[in-house]
N, C-alpha and C positions, 0 to 999 in steps of 0.2 A: 255818526255811525262808528267811526274809528274809536272814539272814546268809549262807546258801549262795549265793543269787543275787547278793549283794553281792560275795562273793569271786569269783564268775564274772565279774561286771562289771569288777571291778578288774583281773583277769587279762587280760581282753579289752582294756581301756584300755592296759595296759602293752604288750601285743602289738601294738596299732595304732601306738603310739609307736615301738616297735622296728622294725616293718615300714616306718614312714615313713622312718627313718634308713637302713635297708637299701635302700629304694626310691630314696632320694636318691643313695646310692652307686651303685646299679644305673644310674640315669639318667646320672650323671657318667661311668661307665665307657663307656656307649654313645656319649656325646659325644666322649670322648677317643679311642676306637677309630676313630670315623668322621671325626675332625677333619681328616685329611689329604686326604679326598676332595673333589672339586668340590662346590659348594653343592647342586646338584640330587641328585647321588648320595648326598651326606651325609644329606639329609632322607629319601631313600628307605631308606637303610641303617638309620637310627634308627627309622623306622616299622616296618621288618622286625624290628628288635630288640624293639620294644614288643609286636608280635604274638607273637614267640617267647617273650617273658617271660610273656605270658598263657597260651600253650599249655603251657609247662613247669610253671608254677605250678598250673594246673588238673590237669595230669597227675600232679603230686606229691600232690594231694589223694587220688588213688586208692590211694596207697601208705600212707595214714594207718593203716589197721587192721593192716597188716603191721608197720609200725614200732612201733605201740602194743602189739602182743601178743608179739613175739619179743624175748627179752631180749638175744640176741646183736646184733640190729640196734640196740637201745637202747644197748648198750655201745659199739658202733662210732660211733653218733651222738653219744654223750657225749664220746668221745675226739676226734671231729672238731670239735665245738663248742669244746672246750677248746683244741685246737690252733689253730683259726681265731682265737679271741679272744686267746689269749696271744701268738701270733705277731705280731699287729697291735700289741698293747700293748708288747711288747719292742722292736719296730722304732720305735714312736713314742717310746719312752723312751731308747733308745741310739743312734738314728739321727736326728739333728735335722732332716734333710731329710724325715723322715716318709715313707719309702718305703712304698708300698702297692700294691694291685693296679692302681691307675690309673697310677702312675709306671712300673710294670713293663710295662704294656701300651703306654704312650706310647713307650718306648724302641724297640720293634720294630714299631710300627704304620705307620711312615712307608713310603712307596713301595710300598704294597700296593694291589692292584687291588680292584674292588668286591666280587666274590664271596668272595675270601679274607677280606676285612674282615667280610662278613656271617657267614662261618663262625666267625671269632673272637668276634663278638658273640653267636653262638649258644652257644659254650662258656661265655662270661661269664654269660649268662642262665641256663644250666643250673646253674652254680655258685651263683648267687644264689637260684634256686628251691630247691636243696637246703638252703642256709642257712636260708631262710625256713621251710620245712616242718619242719625239725628243731627250730628254735627254738619254733615254734608247738606242736608235739607235746610237747616237753619241758615247756613251761608248762602245757599242758592236762592232762597225765598226773598232775601234782601236785595237781590239784583233787579235791575229794571227789566221789563219784558223785552224779549228778543223778537226779531222778525220771523223766526222759525215757527212752524205750526205746532200746536199743542200735541203732547204725547201722553196718553193715559190721564188726561185731565190736568196736566201740568205744562207750563210753557216749555216749548221744545229746547230752548237754549239752557234754561235752568235744569231741565231733566238731563241734558247732555253733561253739564258740569257735575251733577251728582253721580252719573254713571261713570264718567272718566275718573272722578275721585275714588269711587269704589273699586274700579279696576286697578287704579294705581295702588290702593291699599293691598289688594290681593297680590299684585306683582311684588310689592315691597316685602310682604310676609314671606314670600317664597325665595326671593333673590337678594333683597337689600336689607333685610332685618338685621343681619349680622353687623353690617356697617353702622346702623342706627344704635345697636346695642353697645358697640365700642364708643360711639359718640356720647351715649348716655353715661358710660363709665368715665369718660374724660370730662364731661360737663354734666354732672348729675342734676344741676339746677334745671336743665332742660325738661326733665320729666315733670317737675312742678309747673314749669312754664307752659307745657302742653296742656295741663289740666286747668291752668289759669285761662288759657285761650278757650278751652272747652266751656268754662264758666262764662266767659265774655260772649261766646257764641250763644250760650243759653240766654243771656241778656238780650241779644239781638232777636232770638226767637220769641222772647217775651214781648218785645216791642212790636213785632209783627202781629202777635196775638192780640195785643191791646189796640192795634190799629185795624183789626178785622172789622168788616162792615157790621157784623152782628154784635160787636162789643162797643166800638166807638169811643173808647177812652182817649185814644190818640187819633189825630187826623189820618184818614185812610192812606194818604200819600206820604206821610212822614217817614216810614221806613225806606222810601226811595228818594228822599230829599237830599240835597247836597250837604246840608249841615249834619244830618245824621250819618251820611256816608263818610264825611271827613272825621267825625267823632269816632265812629266805629273803627275805621282803619288806622286812625292816629293812635288810639289806645292799644289796638292790636299790635302795631309796630313797636310801640313803647314796651309792651310786655315781652315781645320777642327779643328786643335789644337788651333789656334788663336781664332776661334769662340767659342769653348768650354770654354776657360779660360778668355774670354773677360769680363771685369767688367760690372755689371748691372748698367745702367744709372739711376740716381735718377729721371730723367725726364720721364722715361719710363711710359707710360700711362697704367693704369689698365683697360681701357675701352675695350680693345680687348680681355680680358679674358672672358671665359664663366662663 
């Protein structure tokens, strides 16, 4: 039983770290979108953005059981996470200017009035809410069942991990995003690392989908097996260590820093 809760705690710790990096990116996006506005309108737009981030992420929590129980949604989620992570990695690898969602938004954010800017912030918040909930569900579904009662059609322990991870993301957007922004400025490779982890989590969700009883490509118990658990966390730790110690590129632009 102790090992079960240790695995849950480890998964939650990983999820909080990932949520922190995604929250930092979310905060950076809000700042970049609203950058062209007058100071008072900028503050108001960013506050609206934070409120919408809270609303969208809480709304996403209600979709947990649907995502967790329908293999077609799991397959779409796996494909999306793989696309999201690999797209960022490829751009970071082959485009030295490290184009990403922030630079794309920056190009067309100028000369926009207040409400269109708020609308663009809403779209960005919705995208990050989807990223957050899919990553959380993918991590949670790979955990063994807990002794807690089901909640909304999902194992109670797994549901709790997703909810705590989502709450952590909201808290980090509001209070700790600035620290993560500074961390990303000091270690820019961590942003690519975060998306590499997102892609790897997408692989995990794909494994869960292939092991679904209606698909049967993989053994139904494989996602919970010791060998897959060791492989998943081993690769995940390797990605995190590589990203932390990756050298800072001299070509890294300072334009993305606040």
